[in-house]
N, CA, C and O of each residue as an XYZ file, in Angstrom:
600
protein
N       0.623     -1.540     -0.070
C      -0.310      0.202      0.029
C       0.873      1.151      0.178
O       1.776      1.138      1.014
N       0.619      2.073     -0.957
C       1.370      3.734     -0.885
C       0.501      4.557     -0.299
O      -0.546      5.041     -0.731
N       1.344      4.731      1.304
C       0.699      5.576      2.690
C       0.949      6.460      1.557
O       1.352      6.269      0.409
N       0.358      8.134      2.650
C      -0.113      9.300      2.675
C       0.173      9.557      3.776
O       0.252     10.723      4.164
N       0.389      8.562      4.510
C       0.977      9.113      5.986
C       1.704      8.130      7.321
O       2.581      7.267      7.290
N       0.945      8.673      8.383
C       1.396      7.406      9.577
C       0.760      7.538     10.849
O       0.677      8.611     11.447
N       0.127      5.999     11.433
C      -0.409      6.433     12.227
C      -0.392      6.744     13.445
O       0.818      6.965     13.487
N      -0.977      7.091     15.212
C       0.204      7.560     15.963
C      -1.236      6.966     17.121
O      -2.427      7.140     16.864
N      -0.741      6.338     18.245
C      -1.806      5.625     19.210
C      -0.662      7.041     20.196
O       0.552      7.099     20.391
N      -1.852      7.999     20.602
C      -1.865      8.916     21.793
C      -1.506      8.546     23.176
O      -2.349      7.878     23.776
N       0.154      9.011     24.121
C      -0.126      8.633     25.665
C      -0.308     10.235     26.131
O      -0.352     11.290     25.499
N      -0.400      9.850     27.704
C      -1.144     11.176     28.324
C       0.678     12.129     28.041
O       0.667     12.159     29.272
N       1.787     12.705     27.705
C       2.477     13.017     27.060
C       2.681     13.479     25.776
O       3.684     14.156     25.552
N       1.769     13.185     24.752
C       1.711     13.159     23.394
C       2.342     14.677     23.032
O       1.531     15.476     23.500
N       3.320     15.328     22.468
C       2.961     16.312     21.721
C       1.661     16.733     20.493
O       1.223     17.868     20.303
N       1.298     15.665     19.882
C       0.604     16.440     19.616
C      -0.958     16.449     19.858
O      -1.616     16.635     18.835
N      -1.680     16.277     21.053
C      -2.007     16.556     21.856
C      -2.723     17.275     21.824
O      -3.878     16.851     21.874
N      -2.585     18.362     21.752
C      -2.839     20.294     21.729
C      -3.637     20.760     20.386
O      -4.354     21.752     20.259
N      -3.202     19.431     19.096
C      -3.640     19.785     17.940
C      -4.605     18.774     18.023
O      -5.574     18.846     17.267
N      -4.515     17.923     18.744
C      -5.910     16.907     18.814
C      -7.092     18.184     19.322
O      -8.140     18.373     18.704
N      -6.712     18.916     20.452
C      -8.006     19.531     21.555
C      -8.233     20.917     20.597
O      -9.059     21.746     20.980
N      -7.548     21.122     19.459
C      -7.513     22.153     17.956
C      -8.535     22.269     16.987
O      -9.376     23.124     16.708
N      -8.149     20.921     16.466
C      -8.748     20.168     15.535
C     -10.596     19.891     15.716
O     -11.606     19.764     15.024
N     -10.217     19.909     16.936
C     -12.078     19.164     17.880
C     -12.360     20.558     17.691
O     -13.402     20.586     17.036
N     -11.957     21.783     17.933
C     -12.329     22.637     18.772
C     -13.040     23.549     17.310
O     -14.170     24.034     17.366
N     -11.934     23.678     15.759
C     -12.351     23.965     14.949
C     -13.301     23.573     14.492
O     -14.246     24.352     14.365
N     -13.419     22.182     14.060
C     -13.780     21.373     12.933
C     -15.677     20.597     13.872
O     -16.682     21.228     14.199
N     -15.475     19.612     13.945
C     -15.743     19.077     15.316
C     -17.607     19.981     15.607
O     -17.816     20.867     16.436
N     -18.840     19.273     14.473
C     -19.989     19.859     15.716
C     -20.130     20.165     16.378
O     -20.556     21.274     16.703
N     -19.682     18.866     17.198
C     -20.190     19.282     18.763
C     -19.022     18.778     19.942
O     -19.116     17.947     20.845
N     -17.658     19.844     19.427
C     -16.643     19.965     20.228
C     -16.742     20.086     22.402
O     -17.425     20.654     23.254
N     -15.488     19.070     22.319
C     -15.288     19.180     23.875
C     -14.865     20.180     23.909
O     -14.329     20.581     22.876
N     -14.896     21.131     25.179
C     -14.207     21.769     26.002
C     -12.557     21.116     26.326
O     -11.990     20.036     26.157
N     -12.281     22.179     26.766
C     -10.645     21.800     27.241
C     -10.595     21.372     28.314
O      -9.448     21.285     28.752
N     -11.527     20.990     29.083
C     -11.318     20.990     30.934
C     -11.886     19.238     30.373
O     -11.396     18.269     30.952
N     -12.807     19.048     29.361
C     -12.941     17.004     28.780
C     -11.674     16.860     28.083
O     -10.905     16.180     28.762
N     -11.127     17.273     26.897
C      -9.928     16.531     27.096
C      -9.118     16.978     28.040
O      -8.945     15.897     28.604
N      -8.332     17.912     28.803
C      -7.998     17.844     30.187
C      -7.501     16.181     30.860
O      -6.469     15.516     30.959
N      -8.941     16.063     31.210
C      -9.167     15.302     31.270
C      -9.863     13.709     31.292
O     -10.486     12.937     32.021
N      -9.386     13.811     30.206
C      -9.034     12.374     29.219
C      -8.156     10.958     30.241
O      -7.130     10.867     30.916
N      -8.935     10.335     29.958
C      -8.250      9.092     30.915
C      -7.497      8.483     29.746
O      -8.586      8.347     29.189
N      -6.943      8.165     29.172
C      -6.042      7.062     28.246
C      -5.268      5.963     28.430
O      -4.343      5.484     27.775
N      -6.119      5.469     30.010
C      -5.575      3.793     30.219
C      -7.659      4.259     30.072
O      -8.432      3.339     30.337
N      -7.947      4.925     29.876
C      -9.664      3.563     29.447
C     -10.179      4.039     28.586
O     -11.402      4.018     28.445
N      -9.351      4.601     27.777
C      -9.740      5.352     26.406
C      -8.602      5.211     25.540
O      -7.511      4.866     25.994
N      -8.836      5.524     23.982
C      -7.793      5.715     22.794
C      -8.065      6.277     22.082
O      -9.059      6.223     21.358
N      -6.723      7.383     22.140
C      -6.775      8.493     20.963
C      -5.495      7.748     19.964
O      -4.366      7.274     20.097
N      -6.383      7.973     19.044
C      -5.248      7.677     17.455
C      -5.664      9.109     16.921
O      -6.591      9.872     17.194
N      -4.265      9.168     15.779
C      -3.671     10.172     14.798
C      -3.549      8.949     13.517
O      -3.293      7.748     13.428
N      -4.055     10.567     12.253
C      -2.931     10.145     11.300
C      -2.705     11.473     11.249
O      -3.304     12.517     11.506
N      -1.259     10.982     10.682
C      -0.351     12.209     10.436
C       0.181     12.359      8.673
O      -0.032     11.428      7.896
N       0.938     13.755      8.183
C       0.751     13.559      6.984
C       1.987     15.142      6.664
O       1.697     16.337      6.602
N       3.836     14.199      6.475
C       3.850     15.009      6.404
C       4.378     16.281      7.720
O       4.726     17.452      7.568
N       4.250     15.459      8.955
C       4.663     16.266     10.087
C       3.395     16.939     10.554
O       3.445     17.677     11.537
N       2.247     16.728      9.902
C       1.741     17.762     10.621
C      -0.294     16.730     10.565
O      -1.108     16.324      9.736
N      -0.143     16.798     11.750
C      -1.676     16.043     12.228
C      -2.877     16.576     11.057
O      -2.971     17.756     10.720
N      -3.863     15.344     10.457
C      -4.790     15.746      9.990
C      -6.075     15.096     10.217
O      -7.066     15.460      9.583
N      -6.115     14.381     10.876
C      -7.481     13.020     11.515
C      -7.093     12.443     13.224
O      -5.972     11.996     13.469
N      -7.787     12.501     13.914
C      -7.662     11.511     14.796
C      -9.009     10.535     15.115
O      -9.772     10.311     14.175
N      -9.259     10.031     16.272
C     -10.200      8.855     17.002
C     -10.280      8.253     17.905
O      -9.534      7.291     18.089
N     -11.251      8.634     18.805
C     -10.977      8.847     20.070
C     -12.336      7.682     20.876
O     -13.546      7.862     21.018
N     -11.322      6.364     21.309
C     -12.574      5.612     21.884
C     -12.475      5.489     23.189
O     -11.725      6.007     24.017
N     -13.475      4.607     23.269
C     -13.356      4.169     24.819
C     -13.134      2.618     24.983
O     -13.343      1.828     24.063
N     -12.794      2.335     25.948
C     -12.331      1.155     25.769
C     -12.114      0.550     27.344
O     -11.436      1.015     28.260
N     -12.603     -0.158     27.315
C     -12.603     -0.784     29.067
C     -11.660     -1.834     28.685
O     -11.782     -2.615     27.742
N     -10.855     -1.769     29.400
C     -10.052     -3.266     29.517
C     -10.394     -4.913     29.768
O      -9.678     -5.913     29.722
N     -11.607     -4.741     30.011
C     -12.758     -5.947     30.057
C     -13.982     -6.064     29.321
O     -14.942     -6.831     29.402
N     -13.545     -4.617     28.212
C     -14.711     -5.484     27.357
C     -13.687     -5.299     25.304
O     -12.712     -4.696     24.857
N     -14.630     -6.137     24.832
C     -13.765     -6.344     23.590
C     -14.969     -5.741     22.704
O     -15.120     -6.125     21.545
N     -15.758     -4.854     23.247
C     -15.575     -3.609     21.885
C     -15.194     -2.226     21.793
O     -14.408     -2.112     22.733
N     -15.253     -1.417     21.385
C     -14.999     -0.137     21.188
C     -15.400      0.463     20.971
O     -15.802      0.232     19.831
N     -15.783      1.572     21.362
C     -16.808      2.496     21.016
C     -16.420      3.479     20.638
O     -16.025      4.287     21.479
N     -16.380      3.755     19.503
C     -16.024      5.649     18.640
C     -16.602      6.587     18.934
O     -17.381      7.046     18.099
N     -16.440      7.342     20.406
C     -16.751      9.062     20.331
C     -16.681      9.729     19.187
O     -17.747     10.089     18.687
N     -15.261     10.089     18.423
C     -14.993     11.128     17.542
C     -14.667     10.477     16.707
O     -14.788      9.280     16.964
N     -14.119     10.804     15.353
C     -13.428     10.980     14.216
C     -13.975     12.192     13.828
O     -15.123     12.623     13.943
N     -12.208     13.040     12.989
C     -12.151     13.914     12.372
C     -11.109     13.384     11.745
O     -10.175     12.693     12.154
N     -11.513     13.976     10.251
C     -10.098     14.633      9.197
C     -10.455     15.556      8.412
O     -11.375     15.642      7.599
N      -9.313     16.522      8.857
C      -9.075     17.782      8.381
C     -10.205     17.762      6.947
O     -10.375     16.917      6.069
N     -10.872     19.168      7.215
C     -12.045     19.085      6.024
C     -10.759     18.955      4.547
O     -11.010     17.961      3.867
N      -9.786     19.598      4.135
C      -9.183     19.423      3.142
C      -8.530     18.201      3.136
O      -7.514     18.090      2.450
N      -9.029     17.067      3.923
C      -8.421     16.067      3.563
C      -9.793     14.896      3.084
O      -9.450     13.755      2.772
N     -10.979     15.183      3.063
C     -11.852     14.534      3.529
C     -11.851     14.052      2.140
O     -11.306     14.695      1.243
N     -12.505     12.831      1.929
C     -13.610     11.871      0.834
C     -12.038     11.427     -0.549
O     -12.054     10.977     -1.694
N     -11.019     11.827      0.307
C      -9.671     11.685      0.073
C      -9.403     10.176      0.813
O     -10.051      9.637      1.711
N      -7.844      9.569     -0.125
C      -7.787      8.002      0.619
C      -7.320      8.073      1.997
O      -7.408      7.151      2.808
N      -6.697      9.501      2.265
C      -6.053      9.571      3.808
C      -7.555      8.976      4.412
O      -7.304      8.273      5.390
N      -8.544      9.015      4.231
C      -9.699      8.666      5.639
C      -9.481      7.080      5.429
O      -9.623      6.463      6.484
N      -9.099      6.101      4.064
C      -9.033      4.716      4.266
C      -8.452      4.509      4.923
O      -8.726      3.915      5.966
N      -6.996      5.078      4.447
C      -6.020      4.621      5.371
C      -5.958      4.927      6.535
O      -5.930      4.048      7.396
N      -5.921      6.208      6.841
C      -6.475      6.292      8.840
C      -7.589      5.037      9.321
O      -7.502      4.617     10.475
N      -8.292      4.653      8.692
C      -9.860      3.912      9.179
C      -8.974      2.451      8.713
O      -9.449      1.595      9.460
N      -7.928      1.785      7.840
C      -6.840      0.421      8.566
C      -6.498      0.225      9.637
O      -6.690     -0.580     10.548
N      -5.507      1.768      9.251
C      -4.770      1.884     10.525
C      -5.090      1.005     12.077
O      -4.530      0.153     12.766
N      -6.712      2.054     12.102
C      -7.241      2.159     13.327
C      -7.693      0.524     13.576
O      -7.435      0.073     14.692
N      -8.593     -0.704     12.235
C      -8.594     -1.186     12.780
C      -7.518     -2.515     13.379
O      -7.559     -3.424     14.209
N      -6.593     -1.954     12.381
C      -5.093     -2.582     12.503
C      -5.128     -3.033     14.173
O      -5.217     -4.152     14.678
N      -4.996     -1.372     14.940
C      -5.119     -0.625     16.212
C      -5.897     -1.534     17.237
O      -5.311     -1.947     18.238
N      -7.009     -1.799     17.030
C      -7.967     -2.628     17.682
C      -8.288     -3.755     17.485
O      -9.289     -4.262     17.991
N      -7.403     -4.416     16.625
C      -7.109     -5.457     16.385
C      -6.395     -6.078     17.558
O      -6.892     -6.969     18.248
N      -5.014     -5.473     17.773
C      -3.963     -6.126     17.977
C      -4.206     -5.658     19.705
O      -3.215     -5.907     20.391
N      -5.292     -5.072     20.403
C      -5.715     -4.674     21.157
C      -6.937     -6.196     21.954
O      -7.244     -6.495     23.108
N      -7.316     -6.822     20.459
C      -8.193     -7.774     20.699
C      -9.588     -7.071     21.734
O     -10.022     -7.229     22.875
N      -9.991     -6.030     20.212
C     -11.097     -5.722     20.124
C     -11.621     -6.565     19.460
O     -11.029     -7.315     18.684
N     -12.379     -6.553     19.602
C     -13.278     -7.400     18.362
C     -15.018     -6.621     17.660
O     -15.562     -7.069     16.650
N     -15.324     -5.984     18.108
C     -16.335     -5.253     17.179
C     -16.475     -3.205     18.026
O     -16.231     -2.833     19.174
N     -16.990     -2.339     16.704
C     -16.867     -1.183     17.406
C     -18.261     -0.558     17.122
O     -18.705     -0.641     15.977
N     -19.167      0.226     18.352
C     -19.807      0.506     17.589
C     -19.803      2.651     17.968
O     -19.011      3.498     18.381
N     -20.941      2.588     17.578
C     -20.621      4.396     17.494
C     -22.144      4.719     17.355
O     -23.057      3.926     17.123
N     -22.184      5.644     17.490
C     -23.688      6.551     17.072
C     -23.529      7.892     16.630
O     -22.933      8.648     17.398
N     -24.150      8.568     14.995
C     -24.039      8.837     14.494
C     -25.019      9.640     13.966
O     -26.119      9.093     13.901
N     -24.934     11.173     13.426
C     -26.094     12.376     13.440
C     -26.998     11.905     12.886
O     -26.621     11.328     11.866
N     -28.310     11.843     13.086
C     -28.844     11.126     11.181
C     -28.953     11.970     10.238
O     -29.356     11.673      9.114
N     -28.579     13.200     10.627
C     -28.354     14.360      9.312
C     -27.048     14.095      8.242
O     -27.034     14.510      7.084
N     -25.866     13.247      8.942
C     -24.988     13.669      8.561
C     -24.386     12.143      7.451
O     -23.575     11.233      7.626
N     -25.038     12.430      6.664
C     -25.434     10.996      5.149
C     -24.142     10.418      4.620
O     -23.833      9.295      4.221
N     -23.155     12.148      4.815
C     -21.313     11.387      3.581
C     -20.795     10.159      5.549
O     -20.415      8.992      5.453
N     -20.906     10.664      6.536
C     -20.588      9.190      7.879
C     -20.844      8.172      7.457
O     -20.106      7.237      7.150
N     -22.244      8.315      7.399
C     -23.113      7.156      7.106
C     -22.738      6.067      6.802
O     -22.598      4.963      7.329
N     -22.480      6.889      5.162
C     -21.938      5.927      3.546
C     -20.415      5.705      4.661
O     -20.308      4.997      5.663
N     -19.856      6.201      4.299
C     -18.452      5.883      4.905
C     -18.404      5.213      5.893
O     -17.217      4.977      6.119
N     -19.279      4.592      6.904
C     -19.461      3.687      7.635
C     -19.689      2.871      6.929
O     -18.740      2.093      6.830
N     -20.884      2.512      6.078
C     -21.547      1.158      5.232
C     -20.599      1.564      4.792
O     -20.320      2.248      5.777
N     -19.784      1.758      4.108
C     -18.584      0.985      2.878
C     -17.620      0.612      3.568
O     -16.690      0.109      2.938
N     -17.462      0.736      5.337
C     -16.416     -0.122      5.431
C     -16.794     -0.638      6.916
O     -16.244     -0.523      8.011
N     -18.246     -1.397      6.358
C     -18.810     -2.330      6.702
C     -19.403     -2.288      8.229
O     -19.665     -3.328      8.834
N     -19.546     -1.276      8.666
C     -21.165     -0.846      9.758
C     -21.888     -1.253      9.653
O     -21.787     -1.485      8.448
N     -23.221     -1.860     10.068
C     -23.959     -2.559      9.983
C     -25.316     -1.268     10.827
O     -24.963     -0.524     11.743
N     -26.516     -1.270     10.372
C     -27.338     -0.294     11.487
C     -27.681     -0.631     12.654
O     -27.729     -1.860     12.615
N     -28.009     -0.212     13.898
C     -28.320     -1.255     14.657
C     -30.213     -0.930     15.380
O     -31.197     -1.584     15.726
N     -29.851      0.224     15.286
C     -30.990      1.136     15.519
C     -31.127      3.034     15.663
O     -30.262      3.788     16.109
N     -32.607      3.433     15.079
C     -32.144      4.557     15.677
C     -32.362      5.218     16.916
O     -33.498      5.207     17.390
N     -31.541      5.725     17.436
C     -32.327      7.156     18.507
C     -32.548      7.857     18.737
O     -31.858      8.854     18.528
N     -34.131      7.892     19.588
C     -35.216      8.894     19.014
C     -34.159     10.483     19.829
O     -33.907     10.090     20.968
N     -33.678     11.620     19.696
C     -33.355     13.251     20.270
C     -32.346     12.559     21.169
O     -32.435     12.700     22.388
N     -31.006     11.518     20.403
C     -30.020     11.657     21.079
C     -28.850     12.556     21.326
O     -28.023     12.405     22.225
N     -28.872     13.603     20.338
C     -27.695     14.823     20.905
C     -28.700     15.954     21.926
O     -29.770     15.571     22.400
N     -28.108     17.497     22.179
C     -28.661     17.942     22.866
C     -29.263     18.826     21.924
O     -30.253     19.482     22.248
N     -28.799     18.898     20.877
C     -30.012     19.889     20.248
C     -31.533     19.088     19.782
O     -32.575     19.578     19.346
N     -31.249     18.008     20.007
C     -32.806     17.383     19.406
C     -32.458     15.947     18.643
O     -33.045     14.880     18.823
N     -31.339     16.209     17.737
C     -30.976     15.416     16.177
C     -31.540     14.079     16.942
O     -31.526     14.179     18.168
N     -32.019     12.880     16.425
C     -31.483     11.462     16.144
C     -29.951     11.140     15.765
O     -29.045     11.943     15.541
N     -29.919      9.382     15.757
C     -28.668      9.381     15.987
C     -28.613      7.915     15.697
O     -29.153      7.129     16.475
N     -27.989      7.498     14.618
C     -27.860      5.850     14.265
C     -27.172      5.248     14.533
O     -26.042      5.169     14.051
N     -27.858      4.314     15.827
C     -26.060      3.518     15.712
C     -25.846      2.389     14.903
O     -26.709      1.818     14.236
N     -23.950      1.916     15.044
C     -24.076      0.991     14.375
C     -22.924      0.273     14.762
O     -22.171      0.678     15.647
N     -22.722     -0.995     14.005
C     -21.768     -1.881     14.611
C     -20.865     -2.363     13.604
O     -21.308     -2.329     12.456
N     -19.527     -2.872     13.792
C     -18.447     -3.424     13.125
C     -17.992     -4.469     13.686
O     -16.952     -4.519     14.342
N     -18.576     -5.170     13.513
C     -17.564     -6.496     13.229
C     -16.089     -6.446     13.070
O     -15.638     -5.793     12.128
N     -15.446     -6.939     13.722
C     -13.832     -6.994     13.050
C     -13.489     -8.090     13.070
O     -12.374     -8.396     12.646
């Protein structure tokens, strides 16, 4: 595979962590505040990133419990200028590989009902719709709950 970047798994002292917070604030539809990010426990959560030419272009945050083999995707983001490119697929391939190495057998997520682009991507990589959760988000928007078996 001709990759255009490399995957990262963040540790609590990762230099790129502040870049994740900035990306979340600048691009995510429901960004976390700084306190939420600074309180994040990277022993019970897994934060991964995708770097291209030294620049962080994407991140994914999973809730991961040591006694559970399912990873819960909380957030995933690719900078807008890289969305729809092969970078998204390369990053996803890295994510799946890393989760399998950690013995996870499935991923589940919630995605806004209005975010059809994300839903298409998740379906393309193998996620199945489980159900719709009415008024899941604080603004009343419904969510699709989806699952991928690894």
